[in-house]
TIDOBA-384852 format. One line per field, with one value per residue (C-alpha): residue in three letters; chain; x, y, z. Coordinates in nm, 3 decimals, m for minus. Each point is the difference from the previous one (the first is absolute). Layout:
BEGIN
rest <- [ALA / ...];
kette <- [A / ...];
X <- [X / ...];
Y <- [Y / ...];
Z <- [Z / ...];
END
This chain:
BEGIN
rest <- [MET / LYS / ALA / ILE / LEU / PHE / VAL / GLY / HIS / GLY / SER / ARG / ASP / PRO / GLU / GLY / ASN / GLU / GLN / VAL / ARG / GLN / PHE / VAL / GLU / ARG / LEU / ARG / PRO / LYS / ILE / HIS / PRO / THR / PHE / TYR / VAL / GLU / THR / CYS / PHE / LEU / GLU / PHE / GLY / LEU / PRO / THR / ILE / ILE / GLU / GLY / ILE / GLU / GLN / CYS / VAL / ASN / ALA / GLY / ALA / ASP / GLU / VAL / ILE / VAL / ILE / PRO / ILE / ILE / LEU / LEU / ALA / ALA / GLY / HIS / SER / LYS / LEU / HIS / ILE / PRO / ALA / ALA / ILE / ASP / GLU / ALA / LYS / GLN / LYS / TYR / PRO / HIS / VAL / THR / LEU / THR / TYR / GLY / ARG / PRO / ILE / GLY / ILE / HIS / GLU / GLN / THR / PHE / ALA / ILE / LEU / LYS / THR / ARG / LEU / ILE / GLU / ILE / GLY / GLU / ASN / VAL / GLU / ALA / PRO / ASP / LYS / GLU / THR / ALA / VAL / LEU / LEU / LEU / GLY / ARG / GLY / GLY / SER / ASP / PRO / ASP / ALA / ASN / SER / ASP / LEU / TYR / LYS / ILE / THR / ARG / LEU / PHE / TRP / GLU / GLN / THR / ASN / TYR / SER / LEU / VAL / GLU / PRO / ALA / PHE / MET / GLY / VAL / THR / ALA / PRO / LEU / LEU / GLU / GLU / GLY / VAL / GLU / ARG / CYS / VAL / LYS / LEU / GLY / ALA / ARG / LYS / ILE / VAL / ILE / LEU / PRO / TYR / PHE / LEU / PHE / THR / GLY / VAL / LEU / ILE / LYS / ARG / LEU / GLU / GLU / LYS / ILE / ILE / GLN / PHE / ARG / ALA / GLN / TYR / PRO / ASN / ILE / GLU / PHE / GLN / LEU / ALA / GLY / TYR / PHE / GLY / PHE / HIS / PRO / LYS / LEU / GLN / THR / ILE / VAL / LEU / ASP / ARG / LEU / GLU / GLU / ALA / LEU / GLY / GLN / ALA / VAL / LYS / MET / ASN / CYS / ASP / VAL / CYS / GLN / TYR / ARG / LEU / HIS / LEU / ALA / GLU / HIS / HIS / ASP / HIS / HIS / HIS / HIS / HIS / HIS];
kette <- [A / A / A / A / A / A / A / A / A / A / A / A / A / A / A / A / A / A / A / A / A / A / A / A / A / A / A / A / A / A / A / A / A / A / A / A / A / A / A / A / A / A / A / A / A / A / A / A / A / A / A / A / A / A / A / A / A / A / A / A / A / A / A / A / A / A / A / A / A / A / A / A / A / A / A / A / A / A / A / A / A / A / A / A / A / A / A / A / A / A / A / A / A / A / A / A / A / A / A / A / A / A / A / A / A / A / A / A / A / A / A / A / A / A / A / A / A / A / A / A / A / A / A / A / A / A / A / A / A / A / A / A / A / A / A / A / A / A / A / A / A / A / A / A / A / A / A / A / A / A / A / A / A / A / A / A / A / A / A / A / A / A / A / A / A / A / A / A / A / A / A / A / A / A / A / A / A / A / A / A / A / A / A / A / A / A / A / A / A / A / A / A / A / A / A / A / A / A / A / A / A / A / A / A / A / A / A / A / A / A / A / A / A / A / A / A / A / A / A / A / A / A / A / A / A / A / A / A / A / A / A / A / A / A / A / A / A / A / A / A / A / A / A / A / A / A / A / A / A / A / A / A / A / A / A / A / A / A / A / A / A / A / A / A / A / A / A / A / A / A / A / A / A / A / A / A];
X <- [m12.686 / 0.148 / m0.185 / 0.173 / m0.255 / 0.138 / m0.126 / m0.023 / m0.074 / m0.316 / m0.057 / m0.366 / 0.118 / m0.128 / 0.313 / 0.246 / m0.158 / 0.020 / 0.334 / 0.051 / m0.185 / 0.185 / 0.318 / m0.039 / m0.160 / 0.338 / 0.178 / m0.147 / 0.208 / 0.297 / m0.181 / 0.007 / m0.307 / m0.081 / m0.090 / m0.298 / m0.011 / m0.240 / m0.051 / m0.174 / 0.011 / 0.089 / m0.356 / m0.155 / 0.038 / m0.196 / 0.074 / 0.111 / 0.284 / m0.256 / m0.210 / 0.418 / 0.087 / m0.350 / 0.056 / 0.311 / m0.161 / m0.281 / 0.220 / 0.164 / 0.330 / 0.132 / 0.265 / m0.052 / 0.281 / m0.112 / 0.249 / m0.057 / 0.017 / 0.089 / 0.278 / 0.050 / m0.083 / m0.199 / m0.384 / m0.147 / 0.290 / 0.093 / m0.412 / m0.257 / 0.132 / 0.122 / m0.324 / m0.207 / 0.293 / m0.065 / m0.354 / 0.012 / 0.149 / m0.211 / m0.236 / 0.223 / 0.218 / 0.075 / 0.188 / 0.340 / 0.022 / 0.344 / 0.044 / 0.284 / 0.088 / m0.071 / 0.239 / 0.172 / 0.347 / 0.072 / 0.375 / m0.233 / m0.203 / 0.275 / 0.011 / m0.341 / 0.061 / 0.292 / m0.215 / m0.320 / 0.257 / 0.156 / m0.292 / m0.129 / 0.359 / 0.226 / 0.372 / m0.001 / 0.420 / 0.078 / m0.338 / m0.031 / 0.087 / m0.253 / m0.267 / m0.158 / m0.169 / m0.294 / m0.089 / m0.397 / m0.092 / m0.374 / 0.031 / m0.166 / 0.012 / 0.241 / 0.324 / 0.259 / m0.214 / 0.057 / 0.376 / 0.059 / m0.080 / 0.322 / 0.186 / m0.050 / 0.041 / 0.319 / 0.140 / m0.167 / 0.233 / 0.275 / m0.065 / m0.045 / 0.175 / m0.282 / 0.137 / m0.348 / m0.219 / m0.296 / m0.252 / m0.387 / m0.384 / m0.349 / m0.171 / m0.042 / 0.355 / 0.246 / 0.115 / m0.236 / 0.035 / m0.010 / 0.313 / 0.204 / m0.073 / 0.048 / 0.379 / 0.150 / m0.103 / 0.171 / 0.297 / 0.062 / m0.206 / m0.092 / m0.111 / m0.250 / m0.021 / m0.259 / 0.015 / m0.258 / 0.081 / m0.331 / m0.060 / m0.335 / m0.167 / m0.325 / m0.136 / 0.284 / 0.186 / m0.268 / 0.021 / 0.331 / 0.012 / m0.296 / 0.284 / 0.242 / m0.195 / m0.028 / 0.350 / 0.105 / m0.221 / 0.088 / 0.389 / 0.019 / 0.376 / 0.042 / m0.029 / m0.235 / 0.025 / m0.192 / 0.187 / m0.179 / m0.170 / 0.119 / m0.249 / 0.123 / 0.407 / 0.107 / 0.191 / m0.305 / m0.025 / 0.261 / m0.016 / m0.304 / 0.143 / 0.273 / m0.263 / m0.187 / 0.300 / 0.066 / m0.327 / 0.019 / 0.333 / m0.080 / 0.292 / 0.086 / 0.156 / 0.221 / m0.058 / 0.277 / m0.145 / 0.049 / 0.380 / 0.225 / 0.335 / m0.131 / m0.108 / 0.281 / 0.235 / m0.207 / 0.039 / 0.454 / m0.024 / 0.278 / 0.184 / 0.169 / m0.136 / 0.292 / 0.277 / 0.044];
Y <- [m18.118 / m0.249 / m0.340 / m0.286 / m0.183 / m0.347 / m0.110 / m0.407 / m0.157 / m0.167 / m0.342 / m0.187 / m0.218 / 0.154 / m0.167 / 0.213 / 0.318 / m0.112 / m0.043 / 0.331 / 0.127 / m0.225 / 0.157 / 0.336 / m0.022 / m0.178 / 0.251 / 0.252 / 0.024 / 0.044 / 0.313 / 0.380 / m0.041 / 0.412 / m0.197 / m0.066 / m0.363 / m0.122 / m0.316 / 0.004 / m0.243 / 0.058 / m0.209 / m0.362 / 0.198 / 0.289 / 0.275 / 0.115 / 0.257 / 0.299 / m0.129 / m0.029 / 0.321 / 0.128 / m0.158 / 0.136 / 0.395 / m0.093 / m0.104 / 0.302 / m0.041 / 0.296 / m0.200 / m0.334 / m0.232 / m0.305 / m0.300 / m0.276 / m0.380 / m0.110 / m0.218 / 0.142 / 0.303 / m0.025 / 0.135 / 0.003 / 0.206 / 0.240 / 0.051 / m0.086 / 0.091 / 0.361 / 0.019 / m0.055 / 0.301 / 0.238 / m0.033 / 0.016 / 0.371 / 0.113 / m0.092 / 0.065 / 0.316 / 0.130 / m0.394 / m0.055 / m0.373 / m0.170 / m0.312 / m0.225 / m0.314 / m0.353 / m0.255 / m0.036 / m0.183 / 0.034 / m0.133 / m0.170 / m0.166 / m0.263 / m0.105 / m0.057 / m0.212 / m0.170 / m0.089 / m0.168 / m0.221 / m0.041 / m0.075 / m0.318 / m0.202 / 0.167 / 0.057 / 0.404 / m0.017 / m0.376 / m0.093 / m0.316 / 0.076 / m0.194 / 0.251 / 0.287 / 0.275 / 0.146 / 0.358 / 0.070 / 0.302 / 0.105 / 0.156 / 0.259 / 0.201 / 0.233 / m0.023 / 0.172 / m0.214 / m0.332 / 0.131 / 0.049 / m0.380 / m0.082 / 0.275 / m0.160 / m0.346 / 0.101 / 0.147 / m0.277 / m0.264 / 0.247 / m0.038 / m0.369 / m0.251 / m0.215 / m0.065 / 0.078 / 0.270 / 0.039 / 0.252 / m0.099 / 0.196 / m0.089 / 0.136 / 0.293 / m0.085 / m0.253 / m0.195 / m0.115 / m0.255 / m0.321 / 0.142 / 0.054 / m0.343 / m0.155 / 0.235 / m0.125 / m0.322 / m0.023 / 0.169 / m0.255 / 0.133 / m0.341 / 0.275 / 0.223 / 0.252 / 0.280 / 0.305 / 0.227 / 0.395 / 0.064 / 0.284 / m0.250 / m0.279 / 0.028 / m0.200 / m0.030 / m0.133 / m0.295 / m0.050 / m0.029 / m0.313 / m0.176 / 0.001 / m0.108 / m0.328 / m0.014 / 0.001 / m0.195 / m0.252 / 0.078 / 0.041 / m0.339 / 0.006 / 0.369 / 0.095 / 0.319 / 0.190 / 0.357 / 0.284 / 0.295 / 0.257 / 0.349 / 0.074 / 0.046 / 0.028 / 0.222 / 0.190 / 0.080 / 0.209 / 0.165 / 0.053 / 0.155 / 0.250 / 0.065 / 0.163 / 0.167 / 0.223 / 0.048 / 0.149 / 0.201 / 0.090 / 0.095 / m0.195 / m0.080 / m0.322 / m0.094 / m0.327 / m0.193 / 0.037 / m0.332 / m0.019 / m0.307 / 0.210 / 0.333 / m0.241 / m0.125 / 0.346 / 0.100 / m0.285 / 0.021 / 0.396 / 0.009 / m0.216 / 0.274 / 0.369 / 0.034 / m0.131 / 0.223];
Z <- [m22.107 / m0.223 / m0.086 / m0.179 / m0.207 / m0.119 / m0.349 / m0.022 / m0.377 / 0.172 / m0.098 / m0.065 / 0.304 / 0.356 / 0.120 / m0.199 / 0.105 / 0.371 / m0.028 / m0.156 / 0.352 / 0.260 / m0.230 / 0.075 / 0.375 / 0.015 / m0.109 / 0.139 / 0.370 / m0.256 / m0.080 / 0.173 / 0.200 / m0.061 / m0.417 / m0.088 / m0.164 / m0.262 / m0.229 / m0.313 / m0.352 / m0.395 / m0.043 / 0.158 / 0.369 / 0.192 / 0.050 / m0.344 / m0.021 / 0.005 / 0.271 / 0.169 / m0.054 / 0.097 / 0.375 / 0.023 / m0.088 / 0.250 / 0.234 / m0.002 / m0.262 / m0.164 / m0.186 / m0.117 / m0.096 / m0.247 / 0.025 / m0.222 / 0.107 / m0.336 / m0.145 / m0.311 / m0.156 / m0.291 / m0.140 / 0.438 / 0.097 / m0.323 / m0.007 / 0.172 / 0.327 / m0.127 / m0.221 / 0.337 / 0.185 / m0.258 / 0.055 / 0.366 / m0.051 / m0.137 / 0.208 / 0.299 / m0.116 / 0.385 / m0.024 / m0.052 / m0.156 / m0.031 / m0.210 / 0.063 / m0.157 / m0.038 / 0.164 / m0.344 / m0.055 / 0.406 / 0.147 / 0.252 / m0.208 / m0.064 / 0.344 / 0.035 / m0.312 / 0.177 / 0.314 / m0.184 / m0.190 / 0.339 / 0.182 / m0.213 / 0.014 / m0.294 / 0.066 / m0.147 / 0.064 / m0.191 / m0.164 / m0.245 / m0.357 / m0.139 / 0.216 / m0.115 / 0.091 / m0.163 / 0.110 / m0.125 / m0.047 / m0.030 / m0.327 / m0.198 / m0.302 / 0.099 / m0.125 / 0.234 / 0.313 / m0.178 / m0.106 / 0.332 / 0.124 / m0.237 / 0.184 / 0.358 / m0.166 / m0.093 / 0.302 / 0.236 / m0.257 / 0.051 / 0.395 / 0.064 / m0.184 / m0.203 / m0.280 / m0.188 / 0.132 / m0.227 / m0.043 / m0.041 / m0.019 / 0.132 / m0.268 / m0.258 / m0.202 / m0.018 / 0.114 / 0.220 / 0.217 / m0.170 / m0.294 / 0.372 / 0.117 / m0.394 / m0.008 / 0.252 / m0.031 / m0.335 / 0.133 / 0.209 / 0.386 / 0.237 / 0.226 / m0.109 / 0.336 / m0.094 / 0.162 / 0.019 / m0.073 / 0.190 / 0.323 / 0.148 / m0.080 / m0.238 / m0.265 / m0.237 / 0.308 / 0.110 / m0.406 / 0.018 / 0.224 / m0.191 / m0.263 / 0.208 / 0.027 / m0.412 / m0.049 / 0.203 / m0.151 / m0.358 / 0.089 / 0.222 / 0.006 / 0.135 / 0.337 / 0.015 / 0.299 / 0.071 / 0.232 / 0.169 / m0.117 / 0.141 / 0.309 / 0.339 / m0.098 / 0.274 / m0.319 / m0.214 / 0.321 / m0.029 / m0.418 / 0.072 / 0.270 / m0.235 / m0.284 / 0.292 / 0.117 / m0.393 / 0.009 / 0.283 / m0.073 / m0.378 / m0.082 / m0.331 / m0.115 / m0.240 / m0.210 / 0.144 / 0.361 / m0.047 / m0.161 / 0.152 / m0.115 / 0.177 / 0.289 / 0.023 / m0.067 / 0.362 / 0.212 / m0.170 / m0.004 / 0.295 / m0.224 / m0.206 / 0.113 / 0.215 / m0.213 / m0.218];
END
């Protein structure tokens, strides 16, 4: 039997962990009923990855596909999850363990970001010239993950008509949120929309709500709005199912799987395929 083990990051806020479980529950009907499906957490939630694998094996699985519900490839997905999988391989030599990719840079994330802006009244196609979007990541010690947020910011700028789309982080690394806001102000923004690049609620999202109140007091002449996190957007299901399909097919993706040029060529391939 095959089992799928979804790995949430885990939050000190129980509501965040509950949202991960709900997300997997909503995903369940889209996964073939012959698969055993389990949810676990990297930290601040139970079961742990090792416990999750154990539950799959106890349910009769001889193959476990581990899929991280994590936005960017950083220390967790590069080190902590593989270490747990290695430990499980020692413990269960008869079980095949397959490790899928984190969400990473996926074209559908941009559709989610646009939706979250439209929901708060933004005109993504013809935005106000003095509106800045601050794409806010979690921030970490992994340069790859931090630079991915910069790449996502640039790709999002390419897909919208905002003159100003800036990256910032909630913690660990610069530019921090306050620096990002200050930069937008110095560049002439009269309205700043903070767009969280976060999957679910948690301590940081709730802290962000308080920060908005502070910014409104600090910059009385500037309008601040907070957009929603990814949450239960249907496209998030699409992305995670894509990563599952990839892992099941053992597909190796090029790092240009989000390449707009390639996607454009794929769409318009017929135009120059038959004229040679």
